[in-house]
Legacy VTK file of the C-alpha trace (Angstrom):
# vtk DataFile Version 3.0
C-alpha trace
ASCII
DATASET POLYDATA
POINTS 365 float
16.934 24.617 -19.401
14.606 22.268 -21.299
15.551 18.601 -21.267
15.926 16.465 -24.379
14.606 12.917 -23.982
14.825 10.041 -26.462
12.271 7.208 -26.146
12.825 3.877 -27.885
10.799 0.744 -28.478
7.565 -0.441 -29.981
6.384 -3.273 -32.191
3.008 -3.730 -30.484
0.386 -1.535 -28.858
1.586 -2.945 -25.530
4.875 -1.117 -26.016
3.735 1.932 -27.956
0.878 3.140 -25.734
3.055 3.196 -22.567
5.785 5.041 -24.482
3.343 7.715 -25.642
1.875 7.955 -22.118
5.357 8.603 -20.695
6.012 11.247 -23.360
2.712 12.969 -22.573
3.560 12.968 -18.854
7.004 14.476 -19.556
5.323 17.274 -21.509
2.728 17.854 -18.777
5.454 18.244 -16.154
7.611 20.453 -18.393
6.028 21.571 -21.681
9.444 22.696 -22.954
10.768 19.108 -22.985
12.009 17.998 -26.414
11.178 14.385 -27.251
12.374 12.107 -30.040
11.045 8.577 -30.540
13.084 5.792 -32.105
11.234 2.769 -33.478
11.650 -0.095 -35.928
10.977 0.612 -39.601
7.780 -0.982 -40.836
6.323 -1.479 -37.356
3.157 0.168 -36.053
4.998 2.822 -33.988
6.025 4.542 -37.251
2.332 5.398 -37.712
1.025 5.651 -34.135
3.723 7.977 -32.747
3.339 10.744 -35.383
-0.444 10.454 -34.910
0.159 11.299 -31.241
2.114 14.394 -32.255
5.723 13.248 -31.838
8.668 12.898 -34.221
10.021 9.376 -34.769
13.087 7.923 -36.476
13.148 4.312 -37.670
15.920 1.732 -37.313
16.261 -1.152 -39.809
16.113 -3.675 -36.941
13.986 -6.831 -36.958
13.361 -9.775 -34.680
14.377 -13.370 -35.272
12.128 -14.829 -37.990
11.187 -18.411 -37.126
9.545 -18.943 -40.515
12.256 -17.511 -42.777
15.900 -18.580 -42.598
16.689 -16.231 -45.494
15.523 -13.167 -43.566
17.612 -14.227 -40.555
20.744 -14.169 -42.729
20.269 -10.410 -42.951
19.783 -9.979 -39.196
23.457 -9.367 -38.219
23.731 -6.651 -40.890
20.481 -5.038 -39.704
21.733 -5.040 -36.109
25.028 -3.378 -37.123
23.168 -0.808 -39.249
20.749 -0.106 -36.374
23.597 0.368 -33.883
25.303 2.793 -36.262
22.109 4.790 -36.834
21.275 4.807 -33.098
24.737 6.220 -32.359
24.289 8.899 -35.032
20.851 9.851 -33.692
22.186 10.223 -30.158
25.110 12.381 -31.297
22.777 14.544 -33.381
19.891 14.887 -30.867
22.166 15.074 -27.784
19.622 13.673 -25.279
19.888 14.276 -21.545
18.374 10.814 -20.932
17.013 7.830 -22.837
14.013 5.611 -22.111
13.512 2.052 -23.366
10.047 0.470 -23.281
10.923 -2.839 -24.939
10.587 -3.943 -28.529
13.157 -4.307 -31.306
14.422 -0.711 -31.354
15.096 -0.523 -27.611
18.183 -2.746 -27.733
20.325 -0.819 -30.259
19.255 2.581 -28.935
19.952 1.880 -25.260
23.188 0.058 -26.109
24.333 3.134 -28.035
23.166 5.431 -25.218
25.275 3.463 -22.731
28.330 3.716 -25.000
27.818 7.494 -25.254
27.397 7.855 -21.458
23.763 8.903 -21.747
21.847 7.804 -18.611
18.914 5.565 -19.423
15.774 4.183 -17.808
14.119 0.855 -18.659
10.374 0.408 -18.395
9.701 -3.341 -18.111
6.003 -4.014 -18.605
5.809 -7.752 -17.982
6.222 -9.965 -14.921
8.897 -11.898 -16.826
11.607 -9.618 -18.172
12.456 -9.738 -21.857
15.917 -10.792 -23.010
16.877 -7.318 -24.278
15.905 -5.597 -21.038
17.723 -8.192 -18.910
20.935 -7.534 -20.838
20.547 -3.772 -20.600
19.558 -3.717 -16.929
23.107 -3.730 -15.560
23.892 -0.276 -16.989
20.466 1.294 -16.449
20.119 4.124 -13.943
16.583 3.067 -13.073
14.314 0.125 -13.938
10.591 0.812 -13.601
8.528 -2.362 -13.207
4.862 -3.314 -12.927
5.089 -6.536 -10.897
6.665 -7.731 -7.655
9.680 -10.055 -7.634
11.561 -8.435 -10.513
14.852 -8.640 -8.599
15.071 -12.094 -10.224
16.065 -10.250 -13.399
17.482 -6.877 -12.373
19.703 -5.335 -9.647
17.367 -4.748 -6.695
18.731 -1.273 -5.932
17.730 -0.022 -9.405
14.129 -1.275 -9.339
11.118 0.957 -8.737
7.582 -0.484 -8.689
5.590 2.024 -10.740
3.010 -0.048 -12.595
2.433 0.282 -16.330
1.315 3.545 -17.950
-2.279 3.310 -19.092
-4.536 5.189 -21.468
-6.330 7.396 -18.940
-9.337 7.997 -21.198
-9.902 4.237 -21.457
-10.361 3.706 -17.717
-12.529 6.702 -16.805
-15.736 4.728 -16.354
-17.369 6.308 -13.287
-20.994 7.232 -13.933
-20.905 6.005 -17.541
-22.818 2.716 -17.292
-26.127 4.093 -18.590
-24.424 5.952 -21.454
-22.335 2.857 -22.231
-25.235 0.428 -22.467
-27.211 2.916 -24.542
-24.285 3.407 -26.955
-24.147 -0.350 -27.588
-27.940 -0.662 -27.751
-28.008 -3.004 -24.737
-30.451 -3.416 -21.856
-29.669 -2.197 -18.310
-31.666 -5.174 -16.975
-29.362 -7.904 -18.302
-25.836 -9.035 -17.431
-23.140 -8.029 -19.933
-19.890 -9.760 -20.897
-17.032 -7.870 -22.567
-14.650 -10.034 -24.628
-11.498 -8.357 -25.912
-8.421 -9.895 -27.504
-6.540 -6.601 -27.820
-6.126 -4.497 -30.947
-5.224 -7.516 -33.111
-7.862 -9.848 -31.686
-7.340 -13.403 -30.440
-8.309 -16.529 -32.357
-8.814 -18.606 -29.218
-11.228 -16.104 -27.670
-13.207 -15.890 -30.912
-13.456 -19.679 -31.279
-14.431 -19.986 -27.606
-17.190 -17.408 -28.000
-18.512 -19.162 -31.105
-18.508 -22.466 -29.199
-20.422 -20.931 -26.277
-22.782 -18.600 -28.123
-25.861 -20.823 -27.792
-25.268 -21.006 -24.024
-25.010 -17.224 -23.702
-28.179 -16.710 -25.727
-30.138 -19.301 -23.732
-29.090 -17.575 -20.484
-30.204 -14.190 -21.897
-26.742 -12.687 -21.430
-25.522 -9.674 -23.436
-22.124 -9.705 -25.164
-19.773 -6.971 -26.376
-17.333 -8.903 -28.537
-14.223 -7.315 -30.011
-12.896 -9.770 -32.588
-9.900 -7.918 -34.026
-9.667 -6.857 -37.677
-8.269 -10.179 -38.938
-11.135 -12.272 -37.517
-14.088 -9.899 -37.863
-15.471 -10.996 -41.230
-15.228 -14.741 -40.550
-16.916 -14.344 -37.135
-19.745 -12.273 -38.655
-20.250 -14.874 -41.386
-20.315 -17.770 -38.928
-22.698 -16.038 -36.520
-24.985 -14.768 -39.281
-28.329 -13.511 -37.946
-28.536 -16.010 -35.098
-26.959 -13.870 -32.380
-29.675 -11.225 -32.253
-29.554 -7.714 -30.737
-27.930 -8.857 -27.477
-24.589 -9.660 -29.165
-22.569 -6.681 -30.393
-19.655 -7.753 -32.612
-16.974 -5.212 -33.532
-13.467 -5.467 -34.961
-12.158 -2.635 -32.757
-13.394 -0.698 -29.737
-12.767 3.024 -30.154
-14.270 3.788 -26.738
-12.781 1.291 -24.294
-14.158 3.362 -21.423
-17.730 2.633 -22.551
-16.966 -1.060 -23.115
-15.467 -1.363 -19.622
-18.339 0.631 -18.086
-20.986 -1.611 -19.663
-19.363 -4.881 -18.570
-20.294 -7.017 -15.571
-17.533 -9.533 -16.378
-14.508 -9.040 -18.668
-12.762 -11.789 -20.656
-9.326 -10.800 -21.960
-5.820 -11.817 -22.897
-3.117 -11.064 -20.319
-0.892 -8.485 -21.959
0.767 -6.181 -19.441
-1.065 -3.066 -20.648
-4.421 -4.824 -20.513
-3.771 -6.001 -16.950
-2.782 -2.479 -15.870
-6.093 -1.133 -17.217
-8.144 -3.956 -15.682
-6.738 -3.220 -12.216
-7.940 0.387 -12.478
-11.327 -0.592 -13.960
-12.012 -2.951 -10.981
-14.330 -5.411 -12.736
-14.336 -9.242 -12.360
-11.865 -10.615 -14.904
-11.285 -13.969 -16.613
-7.859 -14.121 -18.268
-6.990 -16.417 -21.165
-3.230 -15.861 -21.653
-1.802 -16.157 -25.141
0.774 -18.967 -25.407
2.254 -17.390 -28.547
4.500 -14.832 -26.843
8.129 -14.786 -25.746
8.882 -16.724 -22.548
5.135 -17.329 -22.097
5.029 -13.994 -20.292
1.235 -13.609 -20.560
0.725 -16.693 -18.394
3.167 -15.247 -15.865
1.350 -11.893 -15.983
-1.978 -13.649 -15.386
-0.649 -15.725 -12.496
0.570 -12.577 -10.755
-3.138 -11.689 -10.383
-4.567 -15.181 -9.993
-2.178 -16.034 -7.134
-3.502 -13.001 -5.245
-7.150 -13.931 -5.825
-7.599 -11.001 -8.225
-8.585 -12.855 -11.415
-9.640 -16.234 -12.816
-7.447 -18.052 -15.336
-8.609 -20.288 -18.178
-5.805 -21.932 -20.149
-5.699 -21.266 -23.871
-5.957 -24.946 -24.813
-9.011 -25.425 -22.547
-10.875 -22.245 -23.450
-13.106 -23.612 -26.225
-14.511 -26.256 -23.857
-14.489 -24.332 -20.584
-14.795 -20.581 -21.119
-18.595 -20.352 -21.464
-19.137 -22.385 -18.266
-16.639 -20.280 -16.313
-18.147 -16.985 -17.524
-21.745 -17.984 -16.778
-20.771 -19.436 -13.409
-19.062 -16.188 -12.422
-21.974 -14.017 -13.585
-24.255 -15.927 -11.195
-21.831 -15.698 -8.239
-22.353 -12.177 -6.907
-20.078 -12.569 -3.880
-17.221 -13.905 -6.046
-17.639 -10.974 -8.429
-17.469 -8.514 -5.535
-14.377 -10.231 -4.121
-12.565 -10.195 -7.497
-13.429 -6.527 -8.063
-12.157 -5.536 -4.634
-8.934 -7.544 -4.900
-7.955 -6.467 -8.429
-8.724 -2.840 -7.581
-6.265 -2.951 -4.664
-3.460 -3.685 -7.175
-4.086 -0.577 -9.296
-1.223 1.872 -9.884
-3.023 4.540 -11.935
-0.299 7.232 -12.053
2.554 5.175 -13.506
3.149 7.558 -16.418
3.801 10.519 -14.128
5.926 8.537 -11.660
8.108 7.252 -14.510
8.361 10.705 -16.110
9.652 12.167 -12.831
12.261 9.395 -12.651
13.363 10.273 -16.196
13.901 13.883 -15.172
15.837 12.731 -12.089
18.356 10.730 -14.134
18.673 13.338 -16.919
22.225 14.634 -16.827
LINES 1 366
365 0 1 2 3 4 5 6 7 8 9 10 11 12 13 14 15 16 17 18 19 20 21 22 23 24 25 26 27 28 29 30 31 32 33 34 35 36 37 38 39 40 41 42 43 44 45 46 47 48 49 50 51 52 53 54 55 56 57 58 59 60 61 62 63 64 65 66 67 68 69 70 71 72 73 74 75 76 77 78 79 80 81 82 83 84 85 86 87 88 89 90 91 92 93 94 95 96 97 98 99 100 101 102 103 104 105 106 107 108 109 110 111 112 113 114 115 116 117 118 119 120 121 122 123 124 125 126 127 128 129 130 131 132 133 134 135 136 137 138 139 140 141 142 143 144 145 146 147 148 149 150 151 152 153 154 155 156 157 158 159 160 161 162 163 164 165 166 167 168 169 170 171 172 173 174 175 176 177 178 179 180 181 182 183 184 185 186 187 188 189 190 191 192 193 194 195 196 197 198 199 200 201 202 203 204 205 206 207 208 209 210 211 212 213 214 215 216 217 218 219 220 221 222 223 224 225 226 227 228 229 230 231 232 233 234 235 236 237 238 239 240 241 242 243 244 245 246 247 248 249 250 251 252 253 254 255 256 257 258 259 260 261 262 263 264 265 266 267 268 269 270 271 272 273 274 275 276 277 278 279 280 281 282 283 284 285 286 287 288 289 290 291 292 293 294 295 296 297 298 299 300 301 302 303 304 305 306 307 308 309 310 311 312 313 314 315 316 317 318 319 320 321 322 323 324 325 326 327 328 329 330 331 332 333 334 335 336 337 338 339 340 341 342 343 344 345 346 347 348 349 350 351 352 353 354 355 356 357 358 359 360 361 362 363 364
């Protein structure tokens, strides 16, 4: 008999892409599986999930608004309304199991699932567990994690090290270097840097690249620079025509596989999904963790690699002064590049989506 699975969470690509990957794996294992997503109204999952071919229901939940006391006055009412709707959705859909990937909607949905005796699985993406997942961990049947040492936050007997689900198409880079360089109009005879701040971009990375652009040009280094939509126009205006054909500036990378394939060194933020992809890609990485996230979890994610000799860390507040020097120094150090590639590749867990999907079926009542 086909299983019915409810998947909750979202808010950022870092939550949504793993959720969709798990859903796709569930359908690959058993195409008859019925899946319902639950997200937060107004967040990006309400658009991305239907685009991936799945039905989604929205809860009126929101996070704590540091900039608006007025909006926070409504928060208790939104939580109560979300709990009520989550309970109604569970009673209507009658899931055999629930999955929480983090984000606003996970809390009410998994809380309601626990109250209705629906077994649930938590997928914790970061090396420092979020507050919602820590609270829900006690009643979870299984907690799938991507980093060692997570028994600091969860019962050890419930933890399974699976890694984070990744977008498989994004990391298939074997044999694509020539195609990749050609697609960007770059030379195979020069070193190439890929700079990516994720789908939204990163102000620090953009300012650091602007500060170091003359250095990169004088060293005859090529750059693939993903600015993010918010920063794209201002970066283009500041650069003007000075960068030349060796600097490719784009607001979004539709083919991450080609960007990864072209790169000799990658500069990135340290979101959990990004780190999972970088381990599979096996390229030398410089991480500049964002300080603007809960519990500074990007720094903790980055250190989980740096402490194993698998990446280099540049602090956000030092990046404008230091990043160009660190990048150029690494490009010239062939043995260091080889060592970083080898070490980060040993940490790859490329089949996380399927491993997690099988755990979901195991706990389904």
